[in-house]
BABA-450910 format. One record per residue: x, y, z of N, C-alpha, C, O, CB in turn. Coordinates in pm, whole numbers, padded with zeros to 5 digits, always signed. Glycine has a CB too. Layout:
<recs>
XYZXYZXYZXYZXYZ...
</recs>
This chain:
<recs>
-03754-04665-05296-03765-04591-05471-03677-04472-05402-03562-04458-05443-03970-04529-05562-03712-04406-05325-03654-04296-05285-03493-04244-05284-03436-04139-05315-03698-04299-05177-03447-04388-05228-03281-04401-05207-03223-04366-05358-03161-04272-05407-03226-04580-05152-03281-04503-05410-03282-04572-05568-03253-04396-05622-03146-04360-05670-03482-04680-05640-03350-04321-05606-03325-04190-05713-03222-04155-05635-03116-04198-05680-03447-04059-05743-03213-04100-05547-03060-04085-05468-02943-04065-05520-02865-03976-05555-03023-04188-05404-02964-04242-05509-02840-04239-05565-02761-04231-05696-02647-04195-05724-02813-04312-05531-02873-04282-05772-02889-04271-05948-02835-04130-05959-02741-04120-06038-03070-04285-06026-02880-03997-05887-02856-03877-05900-02703-03826-05880-02638-03747-05948-02943-03822-05817-02670-03897-05767-02532-03861-05707-02482-03958-05806-02389-03886-05842-02494-03885-05532-02462-04106-05908-02359-04144-06006-02362-04035-06141-02266-04019-06216-02392-04309-06054-02484-03970-06155-02465-03902-06277-02382-03783-06215-02285-03748-06282-02608-03863-06359-02400-03735-06128-02309-03584-06065-02175-03666-06124-02097-03602-06195-02308-03534-05837-02150-03798-06096-01968-03788-06065-01959-03859-06177-01841-03865-06211-01876-03865-05910-02030-03914-06250-01982-03953-06436-01954-04083-06336-01846-04066-06280-01807-03847-06567-02010-04188-06303-01985-04278-06261-02077-04412-06238-02146-04384-06140-01943-04231-06182-02111-04542-06282-02243-04603-06251-02199-04738-06202-02138-04827-06262-02349-04610-06378-02245-04731-06081-02203-04852-05995-02229-04988-06092-02322-04986-06173-02302-04858-05842-02164-05077-06082-02244-05253-06086-02279-05279-05993-02357-05372-06017-02175-05382-06114-02277-05267-05916-02331-05306-05731-02396-05184-05643-02352-05141-05537-02175-05353-05619-02500-05142-05707-02562-05027-05649-02572-05058-05507-02576-04945-05457-02698-04993-05710-02580-05168-05383-02575-05176-05314-02437-05088-05225-02453-05053-05108-02608-05281-05332-02296-05060-05306-02206-05035-05309-02244-04865-05262-02224-04818-05150-02144-05088-05431-02302-04797-05374-02288-04659-05356-02417-04605-05245-02403-04489-05208-02293-04587-05513-02528-04673-05196-02611-04639-05114-02597-04692-04969-02685-04678-04884-02719-04666-05169-02457-04766-04947-02390-04783-04844-02325-04659-04819-02338-04581-04724-02311-04888-04854-02248-04653-04924-02179-04539-04930-02188-04378-04886-02109-04295-04840-02170-04543-05028-02361-04379-04936-02435-04254-04923-02514-04289-04775-02576-04194-04728-02544-04221-05068-02515-04382-04721-02581-04424-04608-02521-04378-04448-02429-04439-04393-02581-04572-04627-02581-04277-04396-02492-04265-04246-02563-04282-04148-02685-04265-04157-02423-04136-04211-02490-04327-04004-02520-04420-03954-02659-04360-03889-02729-04450-03842-02409-04476-03875-02725-04202-03873-02796-04183-03817-02935-04229-03908-03043-04251-03851-02766-04064-03772-02920-04238-04032-03017-04275-04111-03067-04465-04098-03175-04521-04081-02955-04223-04258-02926-04512-04116-02929-04649-04073-02965-04697-03927-02972-04820-03931-02807-04694-04100-02987-04655-03815-03014-04637-03705-03177-04612-03712-03241-04690-03643-02925-04536-03652-03226-04548-03760-03335-04475-03756-03435-04610-03790-03517-04673-03722-03332-04337-03865-03396-04619-03903-03478-04671-04012-03453-04806-03991-03540-04876-04044-03446-04622-04158-03360-04874-03930-03316-05039-03868-03289-05091-04016-03362-05178-04064-03466-05151-03766-03200-05045-04077-03184-05124-04220-03077-05180-04221-02982-05117-04174-03187-05048-04345-03050-05332-04281-02991-05427-04231-02945-05438-04395-02825-05461-04410-03076-05545-04136-03000-05429-04478-02924-05471-04607-02864-05336-04693-02818-05331-04808-03036-05559-04706-02876-05267-04628-02763-05158-04696-02713-05076-04497-02773-04989-04434-02885-04989-04864-02579-05162-04457-02531-05069-04371-02487-04966-04376-02477-04926-04492-02472-05095-04326-02438-04861-04262-02411-04764-04280-02285-04766-04348-02252-04867-04411-02425-04704-04182-02185-04631-04339-02073-04628-04457-01953-04623-04387-01856-04570-04441-02079-04501-04564-01944-04671-04269-01861-04657-04162-01738-04727-04223-01624-04684-04242-01919-04718-04024-01800-04862-04251-01663-04962-04277-01620-04916-04434-01500-04916-04462-01706-05163-04269-01713-04880-04533-01626-04827-04675-01550-04681-04659-01488-04639-04757-01744-04804-04815-01553-04601-04531-01421-04506-04461-01334-04551-04462-01238-04526-04535-01410-04463-04338-01349-04678-04332-01229-04707-04350-01125-04774-04473-01004-04754-04487-01230-04762-04264-01208-04850-04545-01155-04882-04673-01079-04750-04747-00958-04739-04768-01277-04939-04761-01175-04663-04778-01183-04540-04867-01056-04476-04830-00982-04448-04925-01315-04440-04844-01005-04441-04682-00921-04372-04647-00823-04451-04687-00747-04369-04740-00927-04329-04527-00771-04559-04697-00645-04638-04715-00631-04637-04869-00519-04625-04920-00653-04797-04649-00742-04649-04945-00691-04578-05101-00621-04472-05135-00509-04449-05180-00781-04542-05175-00757-04387-05087-00664-04268-05077-00560-04196-05030-00533-04084-05075-00696-04219-05064-00510-04239-04961-00351-04235-04901-00240-04332-04952-00122-04323-04917-00354-04266-04748-00299-04441-05052-00227-04473-05165-00214-04357-05250-00111-04290-05253-00284-04580-05233-00320-04332-05321-00332-04298-05428-00208-04133-05416-00109-04108-05485-00511-04292-05461-00264-04057-05308-00217-03930-05268-00042-03992-05264+00042-03955-05346-00301-03866-05101-00019-04070-05177+00094-04089-05169+00201-04136-05317+00322-04132-05296+00083-04178-05065+00163-04169-05431+00160-04229-05555+00212-04115-05608+00321-04094-05662+00028-04286-05613+00085-04016-05576+00082-03879-05694+00200-03765-05691+00261-03711-05784-00063-03782-05665+00212-03744-05482+00333-03711-05447+00447-03741-05476+00532-03654-05492+00339-03720-05368+00469-03849-05486+00608-03931-05497+00635-03964-05636+00728-04038-05668+00607-04072-05414+00558-03912-05718+00594-03941-05883+00589-03791-05908+00675-03754-05988+00468-04049-05993+00534-03722-05873+00544-03558-05922+00634-03496-05849+00659-03381-05887+00413-03468-05908+00707-03544-05732+00772-03424-05642+00912-03466-05618+00959-03439-05507+00693-03398-05489+01009-03545-05727+01158-03665-05698+01231-03592-05646+01329-03662-05619+01252-03739-05825+01263-03425-05588+01343-03377-05458+01267-03343-05319+01295-03259-05233+01417-03246-05497+01190-03410-05324+01083-03346-05221+01129-03465-05106+01145-03584-05133+00882-03345-05282+01146-03405-04975+01204-03555-04864+01066-03601-04829+00955-03560-04865+01314-03515-04683+01108-03705-04742+00988-03761-04632+00882-03686-04583+00762-03686-04611+01043-03800-04509+00949-03621-04503+00913-03552-04402+00809-03451-04496+00687-03455-04487+01046-03487-04314+00893-03351-04598+00793-03270-04687+00658-03347-04766+00556-03287-04800+00887-03206-04804+00684-03494-04785+00595-03580-04876+00455-03604-04735+00333-03620-04742+00703-03764-04947+00533-03596-04643+00439-03627-04562+00314-03529-04506+00191-03537-04492+00509-03669-04471+00388-03460-04489+00317-03296-04468+00212-03326-04598+00116-03403-04601+00453-03119-04497+00259-03248-04694+00208-03220-04838+00100-03341-04830-00015-03302-04852+00338-03233-04979+00112-03483-04801-00037-03534-04815-00138-03535-04687-00260-03557-04689-00029-03682-04861-00061-03506-04584-00169-03488-04454-00249-03372-04518-00372-03377-04513-00092-03439-04283-00166-03238-04594-00283-03126-04640-00393-03204-04714-00507-03161-04698-00220-03000-04751-00381-03285-04772-00489-03252-04912-00510-03386-04825-00470-03446-04924-00446-03233-05127-00533-03479-04740-00634-03577-04702-00705-03567-04591-00789-03647-04550-00587-03688-04694-00652-03420-04519-00723-03391-04392-00854-03362-04387-00896-03337-04500-00672-03294-04332-00954-03354-04282-01064-03333-04309-01183-03187-04393-01281-03188-04468-01073-03364-04199-01106-03090-04332-01158-02986-04421-01115-02994-04543-01196-02952-04625-01133-02864-04381-00981-03046-04598-00948-03051-04749-01096-03156-04803-01167-03114-04894-00758-03138-04780-01120-03262-04749-01217-03347-04789-01375-03303-04820-01464-03339-04897-01212-03438-04691-01352-03188-04695-01478-03168-04678-01543-03074-04789-01655-03090-04838-01493-03119-04548-01419-02935-04831-01392-02892-04969-01441-02949-05049-01544-02896-05091-01284-02888-05006-01408-03062-05106-01401-03138-05220-01528-03192-05211-01565-03262-05305-01288-03236-05230-01606-03175-05115-01732-03298-05135-01799-03176-05108-01900-03215-05049-01763-03462-05023-01806-03046-05115-01915-02952-05110-01917-02931-05253-02023-02918-05314-01897-02820-05018-01782-02928-05319-01778-02922-05448-01909-03000-05526-01987-02947-05605-01644-02976-05483-01908-03142-05478-01958-03216-05569-02060-03227-05551-02129-03311-05608-01919-03312-05588-02125-03097-05419-02328-03089-05325-02308-03240-05286-02413-03294-05320-02538-03060-05471-02208-03352-05219-02229-03424-05162-02356-03440-05040-02445-03525-05042-02127-03429-05143-02336-03338-04942-02417-03353-04864-02566-03344-04865-02642-03368-04771-02380-03297-04802-02603-03296-05017-02758-03322-05084-02778-03444-05099-02898-03474-05098-02789-03266-05222-02672-03569-05118-02700-03679-05137-02704-03751-05054-02788-03840-05069-02652-03717-05202-02613-03756-04915-02612-03820-04822-02731-03829-04743-02787-03729-04699-02521-03787-04768-02794-04007-04711-02902-04012-04630-02858-04012-04443-02784-04074-04368-02981-04154-04686-02956-03901-04437-02920-03871-04293-03057-03886-04193-03167-03847-04234-02856-03710-04285-03039-03949-04055-03191-03915-04001-03219-03805-03972-03137-03714-03979-03234-03973-03894-03372-03783-03922-03411-03643-03897-03329-03567-03830-03301-03450-03856-03520-03632-03834-03290-03632-03745-03213-03567-03614-03104-03506-03676-03103-03385-03659-03159-03674-03493-03011-03552-03745-02849-03526-03784-02932-03406-03915-02872-03304-03947-02719-03720-03862-03032-03429-03959-03046-03362-04103-03100-03167-04015-03065-03050-04032-03224-03481-04239-03188-03235-03932-03244-03036-03838-03118-02995-03784-03114-02876-03753-03385-03033-03654-02975-03086-03756-02897-02999-03684-02779-02959-03784-02676-02907-03743-02850-03066-03547-02801-02987-03912-02710-02872-04025-02608-03022-04051-02500-03009-04109-02597-02672-03927-02652-03157-04003-02522-03254-04049-02487-03240-04196-02368-03217-04221-02553-03418-04025-02544-03248-04266-02540-03198-04411-02419-03129-04458-02371-03158-04567-02647-03106-04435-02358-03024-04369-02291-02948-04420-02167-02964-04330-02064-02897-04338-02355-02824-04436-02199-03080-04231-02065-03076-04109-01960-03139-04200-01976-03207-04301-02088-03185-03938-01847-03098-04136-01714-03137-04240-01688-03281-04184-01633-03360-04262-01554-03023-04224-01723-03327-04048-01691-03467-04007-01778-03561-04125-01725-03663-04169-01745-03497-03832-01891-03526-04162-01992-03582-04241-01953-03602-04324-01981-03714-04368-02089-03536-04264-01880-03531-04394-01867-03466-04533-01734-03529-04584-01732-03493-04701-01862-03290-04530-01635-03593-04565-01513-03608-04568-01511-03741-04517-01410-03803-04549-01438-03509-04503-01630-03830-04415-01655-03923-04399-01697-04013-04550-01642-04114-04593-01736-03901-04297-01806-03941-04607-01854-03984-04694-01789-04011-04812-01810-04110-04883-01932-03927-04703-01694-03908-04837-01606-03859-04934-01563-03966-04933-01563-04031-05038-01519-03750-04922-01506-04029-04795-01395-04133-04804-01491-04256-04841-01470-04319-04944-01296-04153-04651-01565-04280-04780-01686-04401-04827-01697-04443-04971-01670-04555-05014-01838-04348-04799-01750-04315-05057-01762-04299-05172-01640-04386-05268-01657-04485-05339-01766-04155-05179-01518-04310-05240-01385-04411-05285-01345-04570-05230-01258-04645-05275-01258-04330-05242-01437-04590-05121-01416-04764-05075-01490-04811-05167-01463-04912-05232-01471-04830-04918-01580-04748-05180-01709-04794-05265-01691-04800-05385-01741-04908-05416-01821-04717-05258-01645-04745-05489-01570-04728-05617-01474-04841-05613-01483-04929-05699-01495-04583-05633-01366-04849-05503-01291-04967-05534-01378-05118-05515-01356-05204-05601-01162-04961-05435-01453-05142-05429-01483-05222-05416-01612-05298-05539-01657-05411-05551-01493-05196-05295-01637-05163-05616-01732-05152-05712-01657-05243-05861-01707-05329-05934-01766-04974-05731-01490-05164-05862-01478-05189-05991-01310-05187-05996-01252-05158-06100-01564-05080-06088-01257-05212-05906-01094-05196-05774-01061-05026-05809-01114-04915-05797-00885-05337-05840-00908-05106-05870-00829-04970-05797-00837-04875-05876-00897-04777-05834-00677-04977-05763-00781-04870-06019-00775-04781-06103-00913-04688-06102-00911-04567-06081-00742-04849-06227-01002-04744-06120-01170-04626-06106-01116-04563-05973-01074-04448-05960-01380-04728-06070-01123-04643-05893-01105-04549-05772-00993-04392-05748-01011-04280-05701-01058-04658-05671-00891-04457-05805-00777-04368-05834-00803-04276-05950-00732-04176-05937-00653-04448-05862-00873-04270-06053-00948-04192-06157-01065-04066-06071-01091-03951-06107-01042-04323-06261-01123-04154-05935-01238-04035-05881-01141-03962-05775-01183-03855-05730-01406-04108-05791-01020-04007-05732-00933-03916-05682-00855-03827-05703-00817-03741-05624-00890-03946-05646-00812-03852-05859-00738-03742-05866-00873-03645-05941-00870-03529-05899-00578-03770-05957-00959-03666-06017-01019-03596-06084-01146-03513-05962-01228-03427-05996-01066-03694-06209-01127-03570-05820-01220-03500-05707-01143-03402-05573-01177-03306-05504-01303-03638-05629-01047-03471-05584-00938-03457-05465-00820-03406-05494-00744-03348-05416-00902-03577-05403-00805-03427-05611-00629-03424-05611-00609-03332-05780-00506-03312-05844-00536-03646-05613-00723-03301-05805-00743-03178-05937-00696-03039-05876-00741-02948-05944-00931-03154-05995-00629-02999-05782-00611-02845-05704-00486-02835-05600-00481-02748-05514-00756-02810-05604-00381-02936-05619-00315-02944-05531-00282-02792-05482-00331-02763-05373-00216-03028-05569-00241-02737-05518-00172-02587-05475-00247-02504-05368-00213-02453-05262-00165-02484-05608-00382-02513-05449-00503-02493-05332-00562-02569-05209-00589-02511-05103-00605-02489-05393-00577-02680-05227-00595-02776-05133-00471-02825-05021-00481-02898-04923-00637-02884-05215-00380-02773-05064-00261-02794-04962-00259-02704-04848-00216-02723-04735-00128-02778-05029-00307-02613-04896-00313-02440-04792-00439-02520-04646-00424-02478-04531-00443-02228-04943-00535-02614-04670-00625-02633-04561-00537-02727-04445-00611-02784-04364-00770-02709-04620-00410-02747-04429-00362-02815-04352-00344-02763-04219-00374-02809-04109-00269-02853-04402-00266-02615-04272-00251-02509-04128-00243-02356-04227-00142-02291-04250-00057-02546-04003-00350-02334-04263-00378-02218-04326-00342-02076-04221-00328-01968-04278-00537-02233-04372-00329-02082-04074-00336-01999-04022-00138-01986-03981-00069-01895-03935-00464-02021-03918-00107-02131-04030+00072-02024-04003+00089-02024-04150+00167-01935-04181+00257-02119-03897+00051-02081-04239+00083-02016-04354+00066-01870-04385+00150-01809-04451+00025-02074-04435-00034-01817-04341-00062-01686-04354-00021-01593-04236-00062-01477-04241-00196-01678-04379+00047-01627-04145+00122-01553-04044+00276-01552-04088+00361-01479-04037+00102-01621-03897+00302-01650-04197+00423-01635-04270+00439-01505-04363+00512-01407-04365+00437-01754-04351+00333-01555-04437+00326-01456-04529+00319-01295-04475+00395-01214-04528+00208-01494-04609+00226-01249-04367+00204-01177-04363+00314-01093-04251+00308-00973-04221+00087-01199-04365+00420-01204-04196+00508-01148-04130+00622-01101-04207+00686-01005-04164+00541-01224-04039+00657-01164-04328+00771-01155-04445+00776-01004-04489+00867-00930-04527+00733-01257-04589+00615-00987-04463+00574-00831-04577+00597-00712-04411+00595-00589-04418+00310-00830-04683+00614-00776-04304+00674-00689-04196+00490-00606-04115+00462-00496-04067+00818-00542-04301+00417-00726-04138+00299-00621-04034+00237-00720-03943+00116-00735-03923+00149-00531-04131+00318-00775-03900+00319-00824-03719+00197-00911-03744+00157-00940-03857+00286-00675-03567+00126-00962-03594+00024-01101-03601-00123-01106-03672-00203-01014-03649-00011-01141-03450-00156-01207-03752-00322-01153-03765-00370-01195-03644-00328-01281-03567-00425-01221-03894-00502-01092-03637-00551-01141-03514-00672-01194-03592-00694-01152-03706-00575-01031-03382-00758-01296-03527-00930-01318-03510-00960-01318-03410-00913-01342-03298-00998-01429-03552-01130-01261-03498-01229-01200-03394-01344-01276-03441-01358-01294-03562-01253-01027-03394-01446-01331-03337-01545-01451-03320-01671-01318-03397-01682-01211-03338-01574-01534-03105-01737-01340-03500-01807-01239-03535-01967-01271-03460-02036-01186-03404-01797-01227-03703-02001-01417-03478-02134-01488-03457-02119-01636-03439-02049-01699-03519-02229-01465-03574-02181-01696-03337-02190-01761-03279-02357-01825-03274-02418-01784-03175-02125-01707-03190-02408-01884-03333-02514-01954-03403-02583-02107-03367-02510-02195-03411-02459-01962-03528-02661-02142-03323-02699-02296-03354-02735-02306-03177-02757-02204-03111-02540-02423-03436-02738-02480-03103-02770-02527-03008-02628-02550-02982-02555-02526-03078-02871-02625-03010-02560-02599-02853-02450-02591-02746-02378-02748-02859-02262-02764-02895-02520-02618-02519-02467-02813-02879-02386-02955-02946-02402-02918-03134-02382-02999-03225-02502-03151-02886-02432-02809-03144-02399-02815-03293-02373-02670-03330-02429-02616-03425-02522-02882-03386-02296-02618-03258-02294-02478-03290-02188-02452-03474-02131-02541-03537-02204-02396-03123-02201-02268-03519-02160-02245-03607-02106-02103-03553-02184-02024-03499-02247-02268-03713-01974-02075-03569-01888-01985-03620-01854-01916-03706-01802-01968-03805-01833-02004-03621-01869-01795-03700-01784-01709-03828-01718-01650-03727-01753-01618-03613-01866-01594-03951-01571-01635-03814-01474-01558-03746-01436-01451-03831-01457-01479-03949-01358-01635-03704-01393-01352-03814-01314-01296-03910-01150-01234-03851-01109-01186-03745-01412-01178-03970-01084-01268-03993-00916-01249-03978-00877-01117-04010-00912-01077-04121-00826-01345-04078-00820-01048-03945-00767-00902-03991-00625-00876-03973-00577-00873-03860-00836-00790-03914-00554-00858-04074-00406-00769-04051-00378-00664-04034-00476-00590-04036-00331-00765-04123-00289-00618-04018-00265-00490-04051-00294-00357-04153-00333-00242-04136-00184-00508-04055-00255-00436-04262-00262-00370-04387-00404-00355-04411-00433-00317-04525-00190-00444-04499-00524-00383-04310-00685-00367-04362-00744-00503-04438-00857-00515-04487-00697-00231-04484-00636-00607-04434-00693-00718-04517-00814-00770-04443-00794-00744-04324-00587-00836-04543-00937-00835-04458-01027-00867-04355-01107-00977-04455-01171-00946-04555-01119-00726-04286-01090-01092-04411-01178-01224-04501-01254-01317-04294-01228-01334-04175-00980-01394-04654-01344-01338-04398-01443-01394-04308-01436-01572-04326-01394-01627-04428-01602-01324-04352-01488-01646-04202-01438-01806-04262-01602-01815-04148-01674-01732-04092-01213-01916-04203-01597-01974-04162-01705-02046-04112-01672-02184-04089-01613-02261-04164-01814-02036-04195-01735-02211-03937-01697-02349-03914-01823-02383-03801-01917-02313-03762-01520-02368-03854-01775-02543-03761-01837-02610-03685-01747-02540-03528-01806-02554-03421-01829-02781-03736-01635-02485-03528-01543-02518-03395-01437-02380-03465-01390-02370-03579-01456-02731-03376-01426-02298-03359-01355-02179-03331-01254-02160-03441-01247-02060-03511-01290-02185-03194-01134-02322-03453-01024-02327-03495-01070-02333-03625-01027-02244-03697-00939-02422-03443-01156-02422-03683-01209-02427-03844-01265-02337-03848-01196-02299-03943-01295-02529-03905-01346-02240-03830-01338-02083-03862-01216-02034-03883-01173-02014-03997-01389-01998-03760-01143-02007-03765-01070-01936-03837-00966-02010-03929-00907-01949-04018-01016-01852-03754-00949-02121-03910-00864-02162-04068-00910-02125-04191-00836-02078-04277-00856-02309-04098-01047-02145-04207-01093-02083-04326-01068-01961-04330-01003-01915-04423-01216-02096-04349-01107-01898-04245-01083-01741-04264-00943-01688-04345-00924-01606-04434-01076-01676-04111-00839-01797-04250-00686-01765-04284-00663-01815-04444-00568-01794-04519-00574-01858-04169-00782-01887-04465-00718-01991-04622-00788-01905-04746-00749-01906-04863-00797-02207-04634-00903-01830-04692-00964-01713-04767-00868-01585-04764-00867-01505-04858-01108-01676-04701-00801-01574-04671-00716-01452-04661-00571-01473-04773-00511-01386-04836-00667-01436-04482-00549-01615-04767-00402-01650-04833-00442-01654-05025-00364-01640-05119-00335-01846-04755-00584-01679-05024-00637-01660-05151-00621-01546-05203-00573-01547-05316-00755-01684-05157-00652-01419-05146-00649-01301-05162-00549-01256-05184-00532-01207-05296-00690-01249-05091-00445-01254-05091-00323-01186-05089-00244-01257-05212-00153-01199-05269-00248-01195-04940-00286-01384-05246-00185-01409-05335-00237-01384-05496-00170-01397-05599-00137-01558-05307-00396-01337-05479-00462-01308-05631-00395-01131-05629-00408-01050-05721-00693-01328-05639-00330-01109-05509-00339-00944-05549-00187-00946-05570-00142-00831-05581-00405-00813-05415-00089-01049-05580+00024-01059-05585+00060-01138-05764+00162-01183-05815+00060-01138-05442-00051-01126-05799-00071-01219-05934-00056-01074-06064-00064-01097-06185-00274-01324-05932
</recs>
């Protein structure tokens, strides 16, 4: 009963009602939950993730191809990679509060699994796969366009924010951006890092992630958004 309440709440959140409830339940079931409860009727979301990844790549490719007629193959590949990378999908998942709907095992839940980029991005792809199986490509594409490709200019920064920020700072003649680890919390197998990005002009932004690199990318991303806001 609890599982069905969870899936019903998620359906309401995304505005899509599954014809086959087993698909949405599977999409929201992490392997830790399935293993803990030895669920057989509702396997975990790993297979749906595989399918959803393929659907996502196709939708993103079509969108980029049709809307950027002058863009080269290499440029299109780079843009697509930025839109479907793990941090970008995790960001989209957080906008949907997806972590609150994923069924996790007690151990995974206790160590912050509901906010882990890898779990969130995998679940996002699984949801796409589930919608595709439930009602076909058109509805899956609609979900991707609405919740993933809805802000391409902002989300493409996730691919390599540090490089983009450095180029912006150098263009102003301000040298190299420095990154400082502000804190490390949690057990060794599940640490959370907070990093500060600092540039010569006094710009300071914070980023948080499960690795130093992820935290640095997030800090750089926030710095880029701030710099662009200043220029508007």
